[in-house]
Each structure stands twice: as C-alpha cells, then as structure tokens.
PQR file with spaces between the fields and no chain letter, atoms N, CA, C, O and H, PARSE charges and radii, in Angstrom:
ATOM       1  N    MET     1       0.410   -1.123    0.140 -0.4000 1.5000
ATOM       2  CA   MET     1       0.342   -0.063   -0.210 -0.0000 2.0000
ATOM       3  C    MET     1       0.997    1.312   -0.142  0.5500 1.7000
ATOM       4  O    MET     1       2.062    1.267    0.473 -0.5500 1.4000
ATOM       5  N    LYS     2       0.792    2.068   -0.425 -0.4000 1.5000
ATOM       6  CA   LYS     2       1.160    3.436   -1.191 -0.0000 2.0000
ATOM       7  C    LYS     2       0.755    4.260   -0.020  0.5500 1.7000
ATOM       8  O    LYS     2      -0.431    4.404    0.277 -0.5500 1.4000
ATOM       9  H    LYS     2      -0.073    2.105   -0.925  0.4000 1.0000
ATOM      10  N    SER     3       1.856    4.872    0.733 -0.4000 1.5000
ATOM      11  CA   SER     3       1.313    6.555    1.107 -0.0000 2.0000
ATOM      12  C    SER     3       1.573    7.484    0.957  0.5500 1.7000
ATOM      13  O    SER     3       2.712    7.776    0.595 -0.5500 1.4000
ATOM      14  H    SER     3       2.820    4.755    0.492  0.4000 1.0000
ATOM      15  N    LEU     4       0.454    8.538    1.209 -0.4000 1.5000
ATOM      16  CA   LEU     4       0.454    9.495    0.513 -0.0000 2.0000
ATOM      17  C    LEU     4       1.389   11.099    1.035  0.5500 1.7000
ATOM      18  O    LEU     4       1.833   11.187    2.179 -0.5500 1.4000
ATOM      19  H    LEU     4      -0.472    8.301    1.503  0.4000 1.0000
ATOM      20  N    HIS     5       1.460   11.564    0.619 -0.4000 1.5000
ATOM      21  CA   HIS     5       2.743   12.791    1.275 -0.0000 2.0000
ATOM      22  C    HIS     5       1.511   13.850    1.239  0.5500 1.7000
ATOM      23  O    HIS     5       0.836   13.650    0.229 -0.5500 1.4000
ATOM      24  H    HIS     5       1.099   11.493   -0.311  0.4000 1.0000
ATOM      25  N    TYR     6       1.024   14.891    2.015 -0.4000 1.5000
ATOM      26  CA   TYR     6      -0.139   15.692    2.318 -0.0000 2.0000
ATOM      27  C    TYR     6       0.431   16.986    2.255  0.5500 1.7000
ATOM      28  O    TYR     6       1.188   17.292    3.177 -0.5500 1.4000
ATOM      29  H    TYR     6       1.573   15.054    2.835  0.4000 1.0000
ATOM      30  N    HIS     7       0.172   18.006    1.137 -0.4000 1.5000
ATOM      31  CA   HIS     7       1.291   19.295    1.063 -0.0000 2.0000
ATOM      32  C    HIS     7      -0.577   19.651    1.151  0.5500 1.7000
ATOM      33  O    HIS     7      -1.605   19.057    0.826 -0.5500 1.4000
ATOM      34  H    HIS     7      -0.443   17.757    0.389  0.4000 1.0000
ATOM      35  N    SER     8      -0.153   21.197    1.898 -0.4000 1.5000
ATOM      36  CA   SER     8      -1.222   22.151    2.256 -0.0000 2.0000
ATOM      37  C    SER     8      -1.247   22.781    0.505  0.5500 1.7000
ATOM      38  O    SER     8      -0.429   22.638   -0.404 -0.5500 1.4000
ATOM      39  H    SER     8       0.682   21.680    2.161  0.4000 1.0000
ATOM      40  N    ALA     9      -2.580   23.514    0.568 -0.4000 1.5000
ATOM      41  CA   ALA     9      -2.749   23.883   -0.238 -0.0000 2.0000
ATOM      42  C    ALA     9      -2.147   25.053   -0.345  0.5500 1.7000
ATOM      43  O    ALA     9      -1.644   25.570   -1.343 -0.5500 1.4000
ATOM      44  H    ALA     9      -3.245   23.631    1.306  0.4000 1.0000
ATOM      45  N    ALA    10      -2.247   25.556    1.055 -0.4000 1.5000
ATOM      46  CA   ALA    10      -1.524   27.438    1.101 -0.0000 2.0000
ATOM      47  C    ALA    10       0.188   27.074    0.463  0.5500 1.7000
ATOM      48  O    ALA    10       1.096   27.751    0.946 -0.5500 1.4000
ATOM      49  H    ALA    10      -2.655   25.136    1.866  0.4000 1.0000
ATOM      50  N    HIS    11       0.550   25.982   -0.630 -0.4000 1.5000
ATOM      51  CA   HIS    11       1.906   26.315   -0.601 -0.0000 2.0000
ATOM      52  C    HIS    11       1.683   25.990   -2.666  0.5500 1.7000
ATOM      53  O    HIS    11       2.444   25.962   -3.633 -0.5500 1.4000
ATOM      54  H    HIS    11      -0.188   25.432   -1.022  0.4000 1.0000
ATOM      55  N    MET    12       0.366   25.832   -2.457 -0.4000 1.5000
ATOM      56  CA   MET    12       0.211   25.740   -4.273 -0.0000 2.0000
ATOM      57  C    MET    12      -0.136   27.553   -4.746  0.5500 1.7000
ATOM      58  O    MET    12      -0.625   28.296   -3.895 -0.5500 1.4000
ATOM      59  H    MET    12      -0.252   25.855   -1.671  0.4000 1.0000
ATOM      60  N    GLN    13       0.074   27.890   -5.663 -0.4000 1.5000
ATOM      61  CA   GLN    13       0.156   28.942   -6.075 -0.0000 2.0000
ATOM      62  C    GLN    13      -0.704   29.136   -7.345  0.5500 1.7000
ATOM      63  O    GLN    13      -0.332   28.420   -8.275 -0.5500 1.4000
ATOM      64  H    GLN    13       0.472   27.287   -6.354  0.4000 1.0000
ATOM      65  N    LEU    14      -1.527   29.753   -7.552 -0.4000 1.5000
ATOM      66  CA   LEU    14      -2.480   30.533   -9.114 -0.0000 2.0000
ATOM      67  C    LEU    14      -0.956   29.472  -10.632  0.5500 1.7000
ATOM      68  O    LEU    14       0.263   29.432  -10.793 -0.5500 1.4000
ATOM      69  H    LEU    14      -1.830   30.334   -6.796  0.4000 1.0000
ATOM      70  N    GLY    15      -1.805   29.074  -11.077 -0.4000 1.5000
ATOM      71  CA   GLY    15      -0.357   28.764  -12.387 -0.0000 2.0000
ATOM      72  C    GLY    15       0.258   27.829  -11.777  0.5500 1.7000
ATOM      73  O    GLY    15       1.288   27.317  -12.217 -0.5500 1.4000
ATOM      74  H    GLY    15      -2.796   29.107  -10.946  0.4000 1.0000
ATOM      75  N    SER    16       0.093   27.731  -11.458 -0.4000 1.5000
ATOM      76  CA   SER    16       1.319   26.650  -10.822 -0.0000 2.0000
ATOM      77  C    SER    16       0.732   24.931  -11.315  0.5500 1.7000
ATOM      78  O    SER    16      -0.399   24.467  -11.173 -0.5500 1.4000
ATOM      79  H    SER    16      -0.743   28.146  -11.100  0.4000 1.0000
ATOM      80  N    LEU    17       2.066   24.216  -11.967 -0.4000 1.5000
ATOM      81  CA   LEU    17       1.682   22.784  -12.813 -0.0000 2.0000
ATOM      82  C    LEU    17       1.189   21.902  -11.683  0.5500 1.7000
ATOM      83  O    LEU    17       1.791   21.849  -10.611 -0.5500 1.4000
ATOM      84  H    LEU    17       2.985   24.592  -12.082  0.4000 1.0000
ATOM      85  N    VAL    18       0.261   21.320  -11.893 -0.4000 1.5000
ATOM      86  CA   VAL    18       0.064   20.303  -10.768 -0.0000 2.0000
ATOM      87  C    VAL    18      -0.425   19.230  -11.753  0.5500 1.7000
ATOM      88  O    VAL    18      -0.564   19.596  -12.921 -0.5500 1.4000
ATOM      89  H    VAL    18      -0.229   21.363  -12.764  0.4000 1.0000
ATOM      90  N    THR    19      -0.761   17.691  -11.374 -0.4000 1.5000
ATOM      91  CA   THR    19      -1.308   16.648  -11.910 -0.0000 2.0000
ATOM      92  C    THR    19      -2.689   16.227  -11.657  0.5500 1.7000
ATOM      93  O    THR    19      -2.862   16.147  -10.441 -0.5500 1.4000
ATOM      94  H    THR    19      -0.648   17.394  -10.426  0.4000 1.0000
ATOM      95  N    TYR    20      -3.544   15.982  -12.200 -0.4000 1.5000
ATOM      96  CA   TYR    20      -5.196   15.440  -12.237 -0.0000 2.0000
ATOM      97  C    TYR    20      -5.402   13.651  -13.151  0.5500 1.7000
ATOM      98  O    TYR    20      -5.482   13.533  -14.373 -0.5500 1.4000
ATOM      99  H    TYR    20      -3.403   16.047  -13.188  0.4000 1.0000
ATOM     100  N    GLU    21      -5.437   12.686  -12.322 -0.4000 1.5000
ATOM     101  CA   GLU    21      -5.947   11.882  -13.110 -0.0000 2.0000
ATOM     102  C    GLU    21      -4.352   11.564  -14.274  0.5500 1.7000
ATOM     103  O    GLU    21      -4.447   11.530  -15.501 -0.5500 1.4000
ATOM     104  H    GLU    21      -5.372   12.782  -11.329  0.4000 1.0000
ATOM     105  N    GLY    22      -3.709   11.470  -13.904 -0.4000 1.5000
ATOM     106  CA   GLY    22      -1.963   11.698  -14.502 -0.0000 2.0000
ATOM     107  C    GLY    22      -1.871   12.298  -15.558  0.5500 1.7000
ATOM     108  O    GLY    22      -1.114   11.735  -16.349 -0.5500 1.4000
ATOM     109  H    GLY    22      -3.632   11.498  -12.907  0.4000 1.0000
ATOM     110  N    ARG    23      -2.503   13.578  -16.060 -0.4000 1.5000
ATOM     111  CA   ARG    23      -2.627   14.778  -16.876 -0.0000 2.0000
ATOM     112  C    ARG    23      -2.002   15.630  -16.088  0.5500 1.7000
ATOM     113  O    ARG    23      -1.956   15.608  -14.858 -0.5500 1.4000
ATOM     114  H    ARG    23      -3.118   14.036  -15.417  0.4000 1.0000
ATOM     115  N    PRO    24      -1.426   16.529  -16.963 -0.5600 1.5000
ATOM     116  CA   PRO    24      -0.465   17.570  -16.060  0.2800 2.0000
ATOM     117  C    PRO    24      -2.158   19.186  -16.733  0.5500 1.7000
ATOM     118  O    PRO    24      -2.757   19.560  -17.741 -0.5500 1.4000
ATOM     119  N    TYR    25      -2.059   19.470  -15.215 -0.4000 1.5000
ATOM     120  CA   TYR    25      -2.828   20.888  -15.332 -0.0000 2.0000
ATOM     121  C    TYR    25      -2.096   22.434  -14.804  0.5500 1.7000
ATOM     122  O    TYR    25      -1.239   22.524  -13.925 -0.5500 1.4000
ATOM     123  H    TYR    25      -1.573   19.166  -14.396  0.4000 1.0000
ATOM     124  N    TYR    26      -2.600   23.411  -15.475 -0.4000 1.5000
ATOM     125  CA   TYR    26      -2.108   24.789  -14.334 -0.0000 2.0000
ATOM     126  C    TYR    26      -3.540   25.229  -13.525  0.5500 1.7000
ATOM     127  O    TYR    26      -4.681   25.446  -13.932 -0.5500 1.4000
ATOM     128  H    TYR    26      -3.296   23.338  -16.189  0.4000 1.0000
ATOM     129  N    LEU    27      -3.026   25.248  -12.418 -0.4000 1.5000
ATOM     130  CA   LEU    27      -3.906   25.104  -11.215 -0.0000 2.0000
ATOM     131  C    LEU    27      -4.536   26.889  -12.003  0.5500 1.7000
ATOM     132  O    LEU    27      -3.892   27.752  -12.599 -0.5500 1.4000
ATOM     133  H    LEU    27      -2.099   25.072  -12.087  0.4000 1.0000
ATOM     134  N    ARG    28      -5.963   26.821  -11.645 -0.4000 1.5000
ATOM     135  CA   ARG    28      -6.604   28.601  -11.981 -0.0000 2.0000
ATOM     136  C    ARG    28      -7.575   28.561  -10.720  0.5500 1.7000
ATOM     137  O    ARG    28      -7.176   29.711  -10.537 -0.5500 1.4000
ATOM     138  H    ARG    28      -6.487   26.120  -11.161  0.4000 1.0000
ATOM     139  N    GLY    29      -8.514   28.329   -9.619 -0.4000 1.5000
ATOM     140  CA   GLY    29      -8.422   28.852   -8.912 -0.0000 2.0000
ATOM     141  C    GLY    29      -9.095   27.934   -7.671  0.5500 1.7000
ATOM     142  O    GLY    29      -9.850   27.077   -8.133 -0.5500 1.4000
ATOM     143  H    GLY    29      -8.838   27.395   -9.767  0.4000 1.0000
ATOM     144  N    LEU    30      -9.003   27.915   -6.302 -0.4000 1.5000
ATOM     145  CA   LEU    30      -8.893   27.412   -5.381 -0.0000 2.0000
ATOM     146  C    LEU    30     -10.323   27.394   -4.449  0.5500 1.7000
ATOM     147  O    LEU    30     -10.664   28.573   -4.351 -0.5500 1.4000
ATOM     148  H    LEU    30      -8.390   28.611   -5.927  0.4000 1.0000
ATOM     149  N    ASP    31     -10.993   26.792   -3.951 -0.4000 1.5000
ATOM     150  CA   ASP    31     -12.563   27.058   -2.878 -0.0000 2.0000
ATOM     151  C    ASP    31     -11.664   27.725   -1.887  0.5500 1.7000
ATOM     152  O    ASP    31     -10.567   27.305   -1.521 -0.5500 1.4000
ATOM     153  H    ASP    31     -10.717   25.835   -4.031  0.4000 1.0000
ATOM     154  N    PRO    32     -12.335   28.940   -1.456 -0.5600 1.5000
ATOM     155  CA   PRO    32     -11.992   29.092    0.110  0.2800 2.0000
ATOM     156  C    PRO    32     -12.123   28.113    1.339  0.5500 1.7000
ATOM     157  O    PRO    32     -13.063   27.380    1.644 -0.5500 1.4000
ATOM     158  N    MET    33     -10.551   28.372    2.137 -0.4000 1.5000
ATOM     159  CA   MET    33     -10.467   27.760    3.483 -0.0000 2.0000
ATOM     160  C    MET    33     -11.557   27.248    4.064  0.5500 1.7000
ATOM     161  O    MET    33     -11.691   26.126    4.552 -0.5500 1.4000
ATOM     162  H    MET    33      -9.786   28.967    1.889  0.4000 1.0000
ATOM     163  N    SER    34     -12.414   28.214    3.981 -0.4000 1.5000
ATOM     164  CA   SER    34     -13.864   28.247    5.257 -0.0000 2.0000
ATOM     165  C    SER    34     -14.678   27.065    4.310  0.5500 1.7000
ATOM     166  O    SER    34     -15.727   26.743    4.867 -0.5500 1.4000
ATOM     167  H    SER    34     -12.306   29.126    3.584  0.4000 1.0000
ATOM     168  N    VAL    35     -14.478   26.440    3.190 -0.4000 1.5000
ATOM     169  CA   VAL    35     -15.463   25.716    2.399 -0.0000 2.0000
ATOM     170  C    VAL    35     -15.065   24.379    2.726  0.5500 1.7000
ATOM     171  O    VAL    35     -13.929   23.921    2.600 -0.5500 1.4000
ATOM     172  H    VAL    35     -13.626   26.702    2.738  0.4000 1.0000
ATOM     173  N    SER    36     -16.139   23.754    3.178 -0.4000 1.5000
ATOM     174  CA   SER    36     -15.333   21.854    3.134 -0.0000 2.0000
ATOM     175  C    SER    36     -15.206   20.808    1.868  0.5500 1.7000
ATOM     176  O    SER    36     -14.418   20.785    0.923 -0.5500 1.4000
ATOM     177  H    SER    36     -17.062   24.126    3.281  0.4000 1.0000
ATOM     178  N    ASP    37     -15.603   20.499    2.001 -0.4000 1.5000
ATOM     179  CA   ASP    37     -15.285   19.412    0.394 -0.0000 2.0000
ATOM     180  C    ASP    37     -14.342   20.513   -0.644  0.5500 1.7000
ATOM     181  O    ASP    37     -14.780   20.698   -1.780 -0.5500 1.4000
ATOM     182  H    ASP    37     -16.243   20.518    2.769  0.4000 1.0000
ATOM     183  N    ARG    38     -13.404   21.031   -0.335 -0.4000 1.5000
ATOM     184  CA   ARG    38     -12.930   22.574   -1.601 -0.0000 2.0000
ATOM     185  C    ARG    38     -12.833   21.577   -2.505  0.5500 1.7000
ATOM     186  O    ARG    38     -12.774   20.380   -2.224 -0.5500 1.4000
ATOM     187  H    ARG    38     -13.048   20.880    0.588  0.4000 1.0000
ATOM     188  N    ARG    39     -12.812   22.163   -3.848 -0.4000 1.5000
ATOM     189  CA   ARG    39     -12.856   22.522   -5.375 -0.0000 2.0000
ATOM     190  C    ARG    39     -11.584   22.984   -5.617  0.5500 1.7000
ATOM     191  O    ARG    39     -11.164   23.776   -4.773 -0.5500 1.4000
ATOM     192  H    ARG    39     -12.860   23.135   -4.077  0.4000 1.0000
ATOM     193  N    ALA    40     -10.795   22.693   -6.599 -0.4000 1.5000
ATOM     194  CA   ALA    40      -9.685   22.971   -7.777 -0.0000 2.0000
ATOM     195  C    ALA    40     -10.433   23.341   -9.057  0.5500 1.7000
ATOM     196  O    ALA    40     -11.381   22.741   -9.562 -0.5500 1.4000
ATOM     197  H    ALA    40     -11.136   22.049   -7.284  0.4000 1.0000
ATOM     198  N    GLU    41      -9.649   24.757   -9.601 -0.4000 1.5000
ATOM     199  CA   GLU    41     -10.600   25.020  -10.987 -0.0000 2.0000
ATOM     200  C    GLU    41      -9.056   24.603  -11.655  0.5500 1.7000
ATOM     201  O    GLU    41      -8.245   25.282  -11.026 -0.5500 1.4000
ATOM     202  H    GLU    41      -8.878   25.245   -9.191  0.4000 1.0000
ATOM     203  N    LEU    42      -8.468   23.923  -12.480 -0.4000 1.5000
ATOM     204  CA   LEU    42      -7.383   23.518  -12.984 -0.0000 2.0000
ATOM     205  C    LEU    42      -8.277   23.670  -14.815  0.5500 1.7000
ATOM     206  O    LEU    42      -9.439   23.783  -15.205 -0.5500 1.4000
ATOM     207  H    LEU    42      -9.127   23.372  -12.992  0.4000 1.0000
ATOM     208  N    GLU    43      -6.879   23.582  -15.479 -0.4000 1.5000
ATOM     209  CA   GLU    43      -7.433   23.625  -16.775 -0.0000 2.0000
ATOM     210  C    GLU    43      -5.739   22.741  -17.333  0.5500 1.7000
ATOM     211  O    GLU    43      -4.583   22.472  -17.010 -0.5500 1.4000
ATOM     212  H    GLU    43      -5.935   23.490  -15.162  0.4000 1.0000
ATOM     213  N    ASP    44      -6.863   22.621  -18.450 -0.4000 1.5000
ATOM     214  CA   ASP    44      -5.349   21.261  -19.101 -0.0000 2.0000
ATOM     215  C    ASP    44      -5.026   21.592  -19.907  0.5500 1.7000
ATOM     216  O    ASP    44      -5.685   21.894  -20.903 -0.5500 1.4000
ATOM     217  H    ASP    44      -7.803   22.840  -18.713  0.4000 1.0000
ATOM     218  N    ALA    45      -2.809   21.702  -19.598 -0.4000 1.5000
ATOM     219  CA   ALA    45      -1.863   21.579  -20.220 -0.0000 2.0000
ATOM     220  C    ALA    45      -2.104   22.313  -20.980  0.5500 1.7000
ATOM     221  O    ALA    45      -2.100   23.540  -21.076 -0.5500 1.4000
ATOM     222  H    ALA    45      -2.274   21.456  -18.790  0.4000 1.0000
ATOM     223  N    PHE    46      -2.589   20.569  -22.238 -0.4000 1.5000
ATOM     224  CA   PHE    46      -2.473   20.462  -23.699 -0.0000 2.0000
ATOM     225  C    PHE    46      -3.918   20.649  -24.354  0.5500 1.7000
ATOM     226  O    PHE    46      -4.192   20.497  -25.545 -0.5500 1.4000
ATOM     227  H    PHE    46      -2.591   19.572  -22.160  0.4000 1.0000
ATOM     228  N    THR    47      -4.548   20.913  -23.598 -0.4000 1.5000
ATOM     229  CA   THR    47      -6.068   21.335  -24.313 -0.0000 2.0000
ATOM     230  C    THR    47      -7.214   22.568  -23.939  0.5500 1.7000
ATOM     231  O    THR    47      -8.329   22.749  -24.429 -0.5500 1.4000
ATOM     232  H    THR    47      -4.325   21.036  -22.631  0.4000 1.0000
ATOM     233  N    GLY    48      -6.316   23.518  -22.626 -0.4000 1.5000
ATOM     234  CA   GLY    48      -7.089   24.278  -22.494 -0.0000 2.0000
ATOM     235  C    GLY    48      -8.359   24.549  -22.086  0.5500 1.7000
ATOM     236  O    GLY    48      -8.937   25.628  -21.957 -0.5500 1.4000
ATOM     237  H    GLY    48      -5.410   23.371  -22.228  0.4000 1.0000
ATOM     238  N    ALA    49      -8.853   23.016  -21.830 -0.4000 1.5000
ATOM     239  CA   ALA    49     -10.391   22.521  -20.980 -0.0000 2.0000
ATOM     240  C    ALA    49     -10.033   22.616  -19.481  0.5500 1.7000
ATOM     241  O    ALA    49      -9.201   22.190  -18.680 -0.5500 1.4000
ATOM     242  H    ALA    49      -8.384   22.140  -21.935  0.4000 1.0000
ATOM     243  N    ARG    50     -10.994   23.317  -19.537 -0.4000 1.5000
ATOM     244  CA   ARG    50     -10.902   23.729  -17.617 -0.0000 2.0000
ATOM     245  C    ARG    50     -11.914   22.641  -17.404  0.5500 1.7000
ATOM     246  O    ARG    50     -12.667   22.135  -18.237 -0.5500 1.4000
ATOM     247  H    ARG    50     -11.670   23.663  -20.187  0.4000 1.0000
ATOM     248  N    VAL    51     -11.734   22.282  -15.643 -0.4000 1.5000
ATOM     249  CA   VAL    51     -12.358   21.158  -15.224 -0.0000 2.0000
ATOM     250  C    VAL    51     -12.701   21.981  -13.367  0.5500 1.7000
ATOM     251  O    VAL    51     -11.929   22.721  -12.757 -0.5500 1.4000
ATOM     252  H    VAL    51     -11.122   22.693  -14.967  0.4000 1.0000
ATOM     253  N    SER    52     -13.501   21.698  -13.105 -0.4000 1.5000
ATOM     254  CA   SER    52     -13.628   21.567  -11.220 -0.0000 2.0000
ATOM     255  C    SER    52     -13.708   20.370  -10.699  0.5500 1.7000
ATOM     256  O    SER    52     -14.505   19.478  -10.988 -0.5500 1.4000
ATOM     257  H    SER    52     -14.129   21.098  -13.601  0.4000 1.0000
ATOM     258  N    VAL    53     -12.636   20.367   -9.715 -0.4000 1.5000
ATOM     259  CA   VAL    53     -12.488   18.613   -9.298 -0.0000 2.0000
ATOM     260  C    VAL    53     -11.949   18.710   -7.518  0.5500 1.7000
ATOM     261  O    VAL    53     -11.513   19.658   -6.865 -0.5500 1.4000
ATOM     262  H    VAL    53     -11.988   21.091   -9.481  0.4000 1.0000
ATOM     263  N    PRO    54     -12.146   17.665   -7.255 -0.5600 1.5000
ATOM     264  CA   PRO    54     -11.777   18.274   -5.533  0.2800 2.0000
ATOM     265  C    PRO    54     -10.345   18.457   -5.215  0.5500 1.7000
ATOM     266  O    PRO    54      -9.535   18.458   -6.142 -0.5500 1.4000
ATOM     267  N    LEU    55     -10.131   18.542   -4.543 -0.4000 1.5000
ATOM     268  CA   LEU    55      -8.999   19.305   -4.159 -0.0000 2.0000
ATOM     269  C    LEU    55      -8.259   18.232   -3.787  0.5500 1.7000
ATOM     270  O    LEU    55      -7.118   18.208   -4.247 -0.5500 1.4000
ATOM     271  H    LEU    55     -10.789   18.542   -3.790  0.4000 1.0000
ATOM     272  N    ASP    56      -8.597   17.311   -3.062 -0.4000 1.5000
ATOM     273  CA   ASP    56      -8.063   16.568   -3.090 -0.0000 2.0000
ATOM     274  C    ASP    56      -7.050   15.236   -3.548  0.5500 1.7000
ATOM     275  O    ASP    56      -6.103   14.561   -3.144 -0.5500 1.4000
ATOM     276  H    ASP    56      -9.525   17.331   -2.687  0.4000 1.0000
ATOM     277  N    GLU    57      -8.046   15.408   -4.763 -0.4000 1.5000
ATOM     278  CA   GLU    57      -7.366   14.544   -5.475 -0.0000 2.0000
ATOM     279  C    GLU    57      -5.880   15.790   -6.327  0.5500 1.7000
ATOM     280  O    GLU    57      -4.833   15.225   -6.642 -0.5500 1.4000
ATOM     281  H    GLU    57      -8.815   15.957   -5.090  0.4000 1.0000
ATOM     282  N    VAL    58      -5.936   16.513   -6.447 -0.4000 1.5000
ATOM     283  CA   VAL    58      -4.770   17.132   -7.015 -0.0000 2.0000
ATOM     284  C    VAL    58      -3.322   16.859   -6.739  0.5500 1.7000
ATOM     285  O    VAL    58      -2.917   16.603   -5.605 -0.5500 1.4000
ATOM     286  H    VAL    58      -6.787   16.972   -6.190  0.4000 1.0000
ATOM     287  N    VAL    59      -2.462   16.924   -7.914 -0.4000 1.5000
ATOM     288  CA   VAL    59      -1.291   16.182   -7.045 -0.0000 2.0000
ATOM     289  C    VAL    59      -0.440   17.342   -7.005  0.5500 1.7000
ATOM     290  O    VAL    59      -0.201   17.906   -8.072 -0.5500 1.4000
ATOM     291  H    VAL    59      -2.790   17.131   -8.835  0.4000 1.0000
ATOM     292  N    ASP    60       0.063   17.793   -5.913 -0.4000 1.5000
ATOM     293  CA   ASP    60       0.893   18.987   -6.031 -0.0000 2.0000
ATOM     294  C    ASP    60       2.416   18.792   -6.851  0.5500 1.7000
ATOM     295  O    ASP    60       3.325   18.100   -6.392 -0.5500 1.4000
ATOM     296  H    ASP    60      -0.131   17.334   -5.046  0.4000 1.0000
ATOM     297  N    GLY    61       2.478   19.400   -7.901 -0.4000 1.5000
ATOM     298  CA   GLY    61       3.544   19.526   -8.674 -0.0000 2.0000
ATOM     299  C    GLY    61       5.338   19.461   -8.327  0.5500 1.7000
ATOM     300  O    GLY    61       6.374   19.186   -8.932 -0.5500 1.4000
ATOM     301  H    GLY    61       1.740   19.962   -8.274  0.4000 1.0000
ATOM     302  N    LYS    62       4.992   19.816   -7.233 -0.4000 1.5000
ATOM     303  CA   LYS    62       6.118   20.234   -6.323 -0.0000 2.0000
ATOM     304  C    LYS    62       6.842   18.919   -5.106  0.5500 1.7000
ATOM     305  O    LYS    62       7.837   18.804   -4.390 -0.5500 1.4000
ATOM     306  H    LYS    62       4.150   20.039   -6.742  0.4000 1.0000
ATOM     307  N    SER    63       6.001   18.374   -5.348 -0.4000 1.5000
ATOM     308  CA   SER    63       6.579   16.696   -4.268 -0.0000 2.0000
ATOM     309  C    SER    63       8.359   16.284   -4.388  0.5500 1.7000
ATOM     310  O    SER    63       9.031   15.557   -5.119 -0.5500 1.4000
ATOM     311  H    SER    63       5.193   18.467   -5.930  0.4000 1.0000
ATOM     312  N    ARG    64       8.499   16.762   -3.787 -0.4000 1.5000
ATOM     313  CA   ARG    64      10.012   16.171   -3.498 -0.0000 2.0000
ATOM     314  C    ARG    64      10.712   14.965   -3.556  0.5500 1.7000
ATOM     315  O    ARG    64      11.849   14.851   -4.013 -0.5500 1.4000
ATOM     316  H    ARG    64       7.953   17.353   -3.193  0.4000 1.0000
ATOM     317  N    ASP    65       9.589   13.482   -2.790 -0.4000 1.5000
ATOM     318  CA   ASP    65      10.034   12.972   -3.300 -0.0000 2.0000
ATOM     319  C    ASP    65      10.233   11.539   -4.694  0.5500 1.7000
ATOM     320  O    ASP    65      10.634   10.411   -4.981 -0.5500 1.4000
ATOM     321  H    ASP    65       8.665   13.575   -2.418  0.4000 1.0000
ATOM     322  N    GLY    66       9.770   12.410   -4.985 -0.4000 1.5000
ATOM     323  CA   GLY    66       9.511   11.482   -6.706 -0.0000 2.0000
ATOM     324  C    GLY    66       7.735   10.773   -6.135  0.5500 1.7000
ATOM     325  O    GLY    66       7.173   10.075   -6.979 -0.5500 1.4000
ATOM     326  H    GLY    66       9.445   13.327   -4.751  0.4000 1.0000
ATOM     327  N    GLU    67       7.203   10.931   -5.159 -0.4000 1.5000
ATOM     328  CA   GLU    67       5.838    9.889   -4.810 -0.0000 2.0000
ATOM     329  C    GLU    67       4.948   11.130   -5.580  0.5500 1.7000
ATOM     330  O    GLU    67       5.362   12.261   -5.836 -0.5500 1.4000
ATOM     331  H    GLU    67       7.660   11.497   -4.473  0.4000 1.0000
ATOM     332  N    GLN    68       3.687   10.601   -5.850 -0.4000 1.5000
ATOM     333  CA   GLN    68       2.466   11.488   -6.060 -0.0000 2.0000
ATOM     334  C    GLN    68       1.706   12.345   -4.521  0.5500 1.7000
ATOM     335  O    GLN    68       0.578   12.019   -4.152 -0.5500 1.4000
ATOM     336  H    GLN    68       3.351    9.682   -5.642  0.4000 1.0000
ATOM     337  N    GLY    69       2.118   12.894   -4.142 -0.4000 1.5000
ATOM     338  CA   GLY    69       1.853   13.532   -2.989 -0.0000 2.0000
ATOM     339  C    GLY    69       0.502   14.502   -2.730  0.5500 1.7000
ATOM     340  O    GLY    69       0.688   15.689   -2.997 -0.5500 1.4000
ATOM     341  H    GLY    69       3.035   13.160   -4.442  0.4000 1.0000
ATOM     342  N    SER    70      -0.946   14.106   -2.202 -0.4000 1.5000
ATOM     343  CA   SER    70      -1.906   15.371   -2.670 -0.0000 2.0000
ATOM     344  C    SER    70      -1.873   16.409   -2.234  0.5500 1.7000
ATOM     345  O    SER    70      -1.112   16.602   -1.286 -0.5500 1.4000
ATOM     346  H    SER    70      -1.098   13.141   -1.986  0.4000 1.0000
ATOM     347  N    ALA    71      -2.536   17.297   -2.654 -0.4000 1.5000
ATOM     348  CA   ALA    71      -2.407   18.556   -2.521 -0.0000 2.0000
ATOM     349  C    ALA    71      -3.549   18.802   -1.472  0.5500 1.7000
ATOM     350  O    ALA    71      -3.811   19.997   -1.337 -0.5500 1.4000
ATOM     351  H    ALA    71      -3.154   17.140   -3.424  0.4000 1.0000
ATOM     352  N    ARG    72      -4.133   18.119   -0.859 -0.4000 1.5000
ATOM     353  CA   ARG    72      -4.982   18.545   -0.042 -0.0000 2.0000
ATOM     354  C    ARG    72      -4.980   19.183    1.151  0.5500 1.7000
ATOM     355  O    ARG    72      -3.857   19.233    1.651 -0.5500 1.4000
ATOM     356  H    ARG    72      -3.920   17.148   -0.969  0.4000 1.0000
ATOM     357  N    GLU    73      -5.920   19.732    1.840 -0.4000 1.5000
ATOM     358  CA   GLU    73      -5.172   20.364    3.484 -0.0000 2.0000
ATOM     359  C    GLU    73      -5.336   19.198    4.358  0.5500 1.7000
ATOM     360  O    GLU    73      -5.998   18.161    4.405 -0.5500 1.4000
ATOM     361  H    GLU    73      -6.833   19.691    1.433  0.4000 1.0000
ATOM     362  N    ALA    74      -4.425   19.836    5.043 -0.4000 1.5000
ATOM     363  CA   ALA    74      -4.282   18.448    6.311 -0.0000 2.0000
ATOM     364  C    ALA    74      -4.897   19.560    7.306  0.5500 1.7000
ATOM     365  O    ALA    74      -5.100   19.286    8.489 -0.5500 1.4000
ATOM     366  H    ALA    74      -3.888   20.679    5.005  0.4000 1.0000
C-alpha cells in the first residue's frame, strides 16, 4: 500500500503546474479554506479545457520525493 504525502494547498499558487488523473493541469482557482470539500479549478495544459475537481485529488507538482502527494489541506 502506497502512502500519500499531503501538501498544504497554501503552498500551491495560481498558475502552478499540478497533476490530476495523470495529466498536467494549471491551477486556476481554489475554493476558500472555509469551504468543506474544497474544489480546484484546473486548466488542461494541452487542450486548455477547464474542469472543477475535488482538491484532495490534485497532486502538487512540487512533490520532492518523487511520489505523488496530494495537495489536500491537512
């Protein structure tokens, strides 16, 4: 079983390159921290298509250990 390393969404900046379902996206927006079940607004890096997805499924592109870590608020 692979362990996940959770990264604070506070470290993510708008325009950051992130991964969702194995594809690269640019982070274009985040729900406020006061919202339960926060969502992220993403733009596909290849097609430009926009999607709104659960924040805890977005992988921070700055994971240092090579494993995919979630960008969810801890």
